[in-house]
C-alpha positions as CSV (number, residue, x, y, z in Angstrom):
1,M,11.4,-72.5,-37.6
2,S,8.6,-71.8,-40.1
3,P,6.1,-74.6,-41.0
4,K,7.3,-74.4,-44.6
5,V,10.9,-75.1,-43.6
6,T,9.8,-77.9,-41.3
7,V,7.8,-79.6,-44.1
8,L,10.8,-79.3,-46.4
9,L,13.1,-80.9,-43.8
10,V,10.7,-83.8,-43.3
11,L,10.4,-84.4,-47.0
12,F,14.2,-84.3,-47.4
13,S,14.7,-86.8,-44.5
14,L,12.1,-89.2,-46.1
15,H,13.9,-88.9,-49.4
16,C,17.2,-89.7,-47.8
17,H,15.7,-92.7,-46.0
18,T,14.2,-94.0,-49.2
19,T,17.5,-93.6,-51.1
20,L,19.5,-95.4,-48.4
21,A,17.0,-98.3,-48.3
22,S,18.4,-100.0,-51.4
23,D,21.7,-100.4,-53.2
24,P,23.2,-97.2,-54.5
25,D,22.5,-96.4,-58.2
26,P,25.4,-97.2,-60.5
27,V,27.2,-94.3,-62.1
28,Q,28.3,-96.2,-65.2
29,D,26.9,-99.0,-67.4
30,F,28.7,-101.8,-65.5
31,C,31.7,-102.4,-63.3
32,I,33.4,-105.7,-63.8
33,P,35.9,-106.0,-60.9
34,D,39.6,-105.9,-61.9
35,K,41.1,-108.5,-59.5
36,K,44.6,-107.8,-60.8
37,S,44.6,-104.4,-59.2
38,G,44.5,-103.6,-55.5
39,N,41.4,-104.0,-53.4
40,V,39.7,-102.6,-50.3
41,R,38.6,-105.3,-47.8
42,T,35.3,-105.0,-46.0
43,A,33.6,-107.4,-43.5
44,R,32.1,-109.4,-46.3
45,F,33.6,-108.4,-49.6
46,H,36.7,-107.3,-51.4
47,I,36.0,-104.1,-53.3
48,F,38.0,-103.9,-56.6
49,P,38.3,-101.1,-59.1
50,C,36.5,-101.7,-62.4
51,K,38.1,-103.2,-65.5
52,S,38.6,-101.0,-68.4
53,S,35.6,-101.4,-70.7
54,I,37.9,-102.5,-73.6
55,E,39.0,-105.5,-71.4
56,V,35.4,-106.6,-70.7
57,T,34.1,-109.6,-72.7
58,P,30.7,-111.3,-73.1
59,D,31.9,-114.0,-70.7
60,D,31.9,-111.5,-67.9
61,F,28.1,-111.3,-68.2
62,V,27.5,-115.1,-68.3
63,F,27.3,-117.5,-65.3
64,S,27.1,-121.3,-65.6
65,G,27.2,-122.3,-62.0
66,I,23.5,-123.0,-61.5
67,K,22.9,-125.6,-64.2
68,S,22.6,-128.3,-61.5
69,S,22.1,-128.4,-57.8
70,G,24.9,-128.0,-55.2
71,N,25.7,-130.0,-52.1
72,F,22.7,-130.9,-49.9
73,S,22.5,-130.2,-46.2
74,D,21.2,-132.5,-43.5
75,T,17.7,-131.0,-44.0
76,G,17.7,-131.9,-47.7
77,L,18.4,-128.4,-48.9
78,S,20.9,-127.3,-51.5
79,V,21.6,-123.6,-52.0
80,I,23.8,-121.9,-54.6
81,P,23.9,-118.1,-54.1
82,V,24.8,-116.0,-57.1
83,N,26.3,-112.6,-56.3
84,P,29.3,-110.5,-57.3
85,T,31.6,-112.8,-55.4
86,N,31.1,-115.7,-57.8
87,F,29.5,-113.7,-60.7
88,P,31.4,-110.4,-61.1
89,G,29.0,-109.3,-63.8
90,L,26.4,-108.5,-61.1
91,N,28.8,-106.0,-59.4
92,T,27.1,-102.6,-58.8
93,L,23.8,-103.6,-60.5
94,G,21.9,-103.9,-57.3
95,M,20.7,-107.5,-57.7
96,S,21.6,-111.1,-57.0
97,L,19.9,-114.5,-57.2
98,V,19.9,-118.0,-55.7
99,R,19.1,-121.5,-56.8
100,A,17.6,-123.7,-54.1
101,D,16.8,-127.5,-54.5
102,L,14.8,-129.4,-52.0
103,K,14.5,-133.2,-51.7
104,V,11.1,-134.6,-51.0
105,G,10.0,-133.4,-47.6
106,A,13.0,-131.1,-47.2
107,I,12.7,-127.6,-45.8
108,N,14.3,-124.2,-46.1
109,A,14.2,-123.2,-42.5
110,P,12.6,-119.9,-41.4
111,H,15.0,-117.0,-42.3
112,F,15.0,-113.5,-43.6
113,H,17.0,-111.1,-45.8
114,P,17.6,-107.8,-44.1
115,R,18.5,-105.9,-47.2
116,A,16.3,-107.3,-50.0
117,T,12.8,-108.4,-51.1
118,E,12.9,-111.9,-52.8
119,I,10.9,-113.2,-55.7
120,A,10.8,-117.0,-55.7
121,Y,10.0,-118.9,-58.9
122,V,9.2,-122.6,-58.8
123,V,11.0,-124.4,-61.7
124,H,10.0,-127.9,-60.6
125,G,7.8,-129.4,-57.8
126,R,5.2,-128.3,-55.3
127,V,6.5,-126.1,-52.4
128,Y,4.7,-124.9,-49.3
129,S,5.9,-121.3,-49.1
130,G,5.1,-118.4,-47.0
131,F,6.1,-115.5,-44.8
132,V,5.1,-113.9,-41.5
133,D,4.3,-110.2,-41.2
134,S,5.0,-107.9,-38.3
135,A,1.6,-108.6,-36.9
136,N,2.4,-112.3,-36.7
137,R,0.0,-113.2,-39.6
138,V,1.1,-116.1,-41.8
139,F,0.7,-115.8,-45.5
140,A,1.4,-119.3,-46.9
141,K,0.2,-121.6,-49.6
142,V,1.5,-124.4,-51.9
143,I,3.0,-123.0,-55.1
144,E,3.7,-125.1,-58.1
145,K,5.8,-125.2,-61.2
146,G,5.6,-121.8,-63.0
147,E,4.3,-119.9,-60.0
148,V,5.9,-117.0,-58.2
149,M,5.8,-115.8,-54.6
150,I,7.1,-112.6,-53.1
151,F,8.8,-112.4,-49.7
152,P,8.9,-108.8,-48.5
153,R,12.2,-107.4,-47.3
154,G,13.1,-108.3,-43.7
155,L,10.2,-110.6,-43.1
156,V,10.7,-114.2,-42.0
157,H,9.8,-116.7,-44.7
158,F,10.1,-120.5,-45.2
159,Q,9.7,-123.3,-47.8
160,M,9.0,-127.0,-47.7
161,N,8.8,-129.5,-50.5
162,V,5.4,-131.1,-50.2
163,G,5.5,-132.8,-53.6
164,K,6.4,-136.4,-54.6
165,S,9.6,-135.3,-56.4
166,P,12.5,-133.0,-55.9
167,A,11.8,-129.2,-56.1
168,T,13.8,-126.5,-57.7
169,I,13.4,-122.8,-56.9
170,F,15.1,-119.7,-58.3
171,G,15.1,-116.6,-56.1
172,S,15.9,-113.1,-57.2
173,F,16.8,-110.2,-54.9
174,N,16.9,-106.4,-55.3
175,S,20.3,-106.2,-53.7
176,Q,23.7,-107.6,-54.6
177,N,24.1,-108.4,-50.9
178,P,20.7,-109.3,-49.4
179,G,22.0,-111.0,-46.3
180,N,20.6,-114.3,-44.9
181,Q,19.8,-114.9,-41.3
182,K,18.3,-118.3,-40.5
183,I,16.2,-118.1,-37.3
184,P,17.3,-121.4,-35.6
185,S,21.1,-120.8,-36.1
186,T,20.8,-117.1,-35.3
187,I,19.1,-117.9,-31.9
188,F,20.8,-121.0,-30.8
189,G,24.2,-120.8,-32.7
190,S,25.2,-117.2,-32.1
191,G,26.2,-117.2,-28.5
192,I,23.2,-115.5,-26.9
193,N,23.2,-115.8,-23.1
194,D,22.0,-119.2,-21.9
195,E,19.8,-117.9,-19.1
196,L,18.1,-115.5,-21.4
197,L,17.2,-118.2,-23.9
198,E,16.0,-120.6,-21.2
199,K,13.6,-118.0,-20.0
200,A,12.5,-116.9,-23.4
201,F,11.7,-120.4,-24.7
202,G,10.8,-122.1,-21.4
203,M,13.7,-124.5,-21.7
204,N,15.9,-126.2,-19.1
205,A,19.7,-126.3,-19.5
206,K,19.7,-129.8,-21.0
207,Q,17.1,-128.9,-23.7
208,L,19.1,-125.7,-24.5
209,G,22.3,-127.7,-24.7
210,M,20.7,-130.0,-27.3
211,M,19.7,-127.1,-29.4
212,R,23.1,-125.5,-29.1
213,R,24.9,-128.7,-30.3
214,R,22.5,-128.8,-33.3
215,F,22.9,-125.3,-34.5
216,I,26.2,-123.9,-33.2
217,P,28.8,-123.7,-36.0
218,K,31.3,-126.6,-35.9
219,T,34.2,-124.2,-35.7
220,R,32.8,-122.9,-32.5
221,V,31.9,-126.1,-30.7
222,R,33.8,-126.4,-27.4
223,S,35.1,-129.7,-26.1
């Protein structure tokens, strides 16, 4: 194979990799799902055909579900994801968002989004925010009302309300399905072999059992 052909193949493969690294480009202005028609079910979504453009209204592009916080977890965190599942106007546009509220001292545990970079904007409060890169360097600082921080795609990041009042954050993603894997529940609540975890974290069976009971989904808890 000639060097010229080899270079062309390498460039083509890089282009394909870049193209597949984000949501596909839309082939029309918008696609409001028509839930009256049939759908194709995937592991996480129902894929619907688009409504006819003459049936689309301004209401299809407006979402009112993040005017206030949602239900709070035991850690003092409330999260309202906004994606095509609850806001059909986002369908095929390659983006989604989230509202997160943290009580004083509350945390958003270390987690990552495998398919998206996140831009986090602080609406209220003071939030210790940061991420860890692939060299295990921590990039973290306290950000305040009006400030923005970026969490690069696939990197573990975290947040903690260090202010004296509740904090509100809006996050934006460059994918309509960014994914969200929280480190504690992924490790201790997913069913990874006990012996492996004991060796990896220097735990005994009792300590591991305590972590299991804390993070394993309630629907999977065994009697």
